[in-house]
C-alpha positions as CSV (number, residue, x, y, z in Angstrom):
1,X,25.5,-0.4,2.6
2,X,22.9,-3.9,2.6
3,X,19.9,-3.6,0.0
4,X,16.4,-3.9,2.6
5,X,14.8,-5.1,-0.4
6,X,14.8,-9.0,0.3
7,X,12.6,-7.7,4.0
8,X,10.0,-5.7,2.3
9,X,9.5,-8.8,-0.3
10,X,9.0,-11.3,2.9
11,X,6.7,-8.9,4.4
12,X,5.0,-8.9,1.3
13,X,4.5,-12.2,0.8
14,X,3.4,-13.1,4.6
15,X,0.8,-10.1,4.4
16,X,-0.3,-11.0,0.8
17,X,-0.6,-14.9,2.6
18,X,-3.5,-13.3,5.1
19,X,-5.9,-12.1,2.1
20,X,-4.8,-8.2,1.6
21,X,-2.8,-7.3,-1.8
22,X,0.2,-4.8,-1.0
23,X,2.3,-3.5,-3.7
24,X,5.4,-1.4,-3.2
25,X,6.3,0.4,-6.4
26,X,9.4,2.2,-7.1
27,X,9.9,5.5,-8.9
28,X,12.2,7.7,-9.9
29,X,11.5,11.9,-9.3
30,X,13.3,14.9,-9.7
31,X,14.6,16.4,-6.3
32,X,15.1,20.6,-7.0
33,X,16.6,20.5,-3.2
34,X,19.1,18.4,-3.6
35,X,19.4,18.5,-7.7
36,X,19.6,14.7,-8.9
37,X,17.0,12.0,-9.3
38,X,15.7,10.1,-6.3
39,X,14.0,6.9,-6.0
40,X,10.7,6.7,-3.8
41,X,9.3,4.0,-2.8
42,X,5.7,3.7,-3.3
43,X,3.4,1.3,-0.3
44,X,-0.1,0.4,-2.2
45,X,-3.0,-1.8,-1.7
46,X,-5.5,-2.7,-4.2
47,X,-9.1,-2.7,-3.1
48,X,-11.7,-4.2,-5.1
49,X,-13.8,-1.8,-7.1
50,X,-16.9,-1.6,-5.2
51,X,-15.8,-1.4,-1.9
52,X,-13.6,1.8,-3.1
53,X,-16.4,3.2,-4.8
54,X,-18.4,2.5,-1.3
55,X,-15.8,4.4,0.6
56,X,-15.1,7.1,-1.9
57,X,-18.8,8.8,-2.3
58,X,-17.7,11.5,-3.9
59,X,-15.3,9.5,-6.9
60,X,-18.1,8.8,-9.8
61,X,-17.4,5.5,-11.5
62,X,-17.1,5.2,-15.1
63,X,-19.2,3.9,-17.6
64,X,-17.0,1.2,-19.5
65,X,-15.0,0.5,-16.0
66,X,-13.3,-3.0,-16.3
67,X,-11.5,-3.1,-13.3
68,X,-11.7,-5.3,-10.5
69,X,-9.1,-3.9,-8.3
70,X,-8.2,-0.3,-7.6
71,X,-5.1,0.8,-6.3
72,X,-4.8,3.0,-3.3
73,X,-1.8,4.6,-2.0
74,X,-1.1,3.7,1.8
75,X,2.7,5.2,2.5
76,X,5.4,6.7,0.3
77,X,9.0,7.5,1.4
78,X,12.7,8.2,-0.2
79,X,13.6,5.0,3.2
80,X,13.5,1.6,2.8
81,X,13.6,1.2,6.0
82,X,10.0,3.7,6.8
83,X,8.8,1.0,4.2
84,X,9.8,-1.7,6.6
85,X,8.4,0.2,9.4
86,X,4.9,0.3,8.2
87,X,4.8,-3.3,6.9
88,X,5.5,-4.6,10.7
89,X,3.2,-2.4,11.7
90,X,0.7,-3.9,9.1
91,X,1.9,-7.5,9.5
92,X,1.3,-7.1,13.9
93,X,-2.5,-6.2,13.1
94,X,-3.0,-8.9,10.2
95,X,-1.3,-11.6,12.2
96,X,-3.5,-11.7,15.2
97,X,-6.4,-11.3,12.6
98,X,-7.8,-7.9,13.4
99,X,-8.6,-6.1,10.6
100,X,-6.6,-3.8,8.5
101,X,-7.2,-0.8,6.7
102,X,-10.7,0.2,5.3
103,X,-12.3,-3.5,6.6
104,X,-10.9,-1.7,10.4
105,X,-13.2,1.1,9.7
106,X,-16.2,-0.6,8.6
107,X,-16.2,-2.2,11.6
108,X,-15.9,0.6,14.2
109,X,-18.8,2.5,12.9
């Protein structure tokens, strides 16, 4: 079966070119249901630390927090095609100049 990861990389490059910082991570988890290790793909967005604390007032800022960005999970799946569908959905919004994610929520309010 052909890997879909090159398509994921192309979509990420296009979206990141528009100024949105998205990452795809792979991690292994154990599934008791099928009794073996499985790969999970996680789609994350890097959000500036100040914007993160504005969006999450219940979270307390650490004293010596030198981070510039926070990694926030958008979606996760066992299937690469689910991540591609999500990236295509994001690309459809981003390429037309619409705001995506937390920025879109701020403009609606």
